[in-house]
N, C-alpha and C positions, 0 to 999 in steps of 0.2 A: 504494500500500500504506500503510495507516495503522498507526500504532504507538501503543498506549495504555500509557504508562509506569505508570499506576496499576495496571493489570491485570497486565502482564507482569513488572514489577520487584517489585512488592509481594508476589508469590507466592514470592519468594525468602526463606527463613527467615533466612539469614545477614544480609541487608540489614535485616530487621525487628529482629533481635537487636542489631545495631550501633546502629541508630537508637534503640532502647529504652535501651541502656546509656548512650550519650553524652548523650541528652536529660535523663537523671536525674543526671548528674555535676555537681558544683559547679565551674564553670570561671571563677568570678568573679576569682580571682587572675590568670588568664591574660588575661581580658578587660580588667582594670584596667591591664595593661601597654600596651594599645593607646592611641595618642595620639588625643585628641579634635580635634586641629587637623590641617589638611591634608586630603588625599584619604582616602576610605574605603578600607579594606583590600580587596585583590582577593578574598581568601577569608577568611571568618569562622572563628574558632577551632573552632566546632562542626563545620563542614563539613570542615575540614582534619583534625581528629581522626577523623572518620568515615572519611575516605579512607585515612588511615594504618592504622586498624584493619582495614579491608577488604583493603588491600594486604598487610599483614603476615600476616593470616589465610590469604591465598592464596600465601604464600611470596615475595611481591614486596617486596624490601628495598632495591634499588638506586634511587637518586634518578632516574636516567634511565628506568628501567622504570616507576617510579611516575608520572613525567610522561607516558610513553606510555600507561599505563593510564588516566590522567585524560583524555587526548585521545580515545581510541578506544573505551573500554568504557562502555556505557550505564549500568551500575551506578554508576559514578563520577559520571556526569552527573546522576543522580537526586539525589545529595546537594547539588548546586549549585543546584537548583531552589528 
């Protein structure tokens, strides 16, 4: 069974709205806090903010539930691509 993320996920208006909002935000003050030395961050600020918006809009506010959402929900995995 094949799964095409571009077709199945992008049909979701909620995902498109969150993508649109976060990509147009000025996150330079947050990005400037990241160190340029050492390893790269596991998650970039844009991706993390998108995940938080998606979780909060679906009533997921617990850190453990957000972690579970990121592991098992394909909508979350879309933001990490």
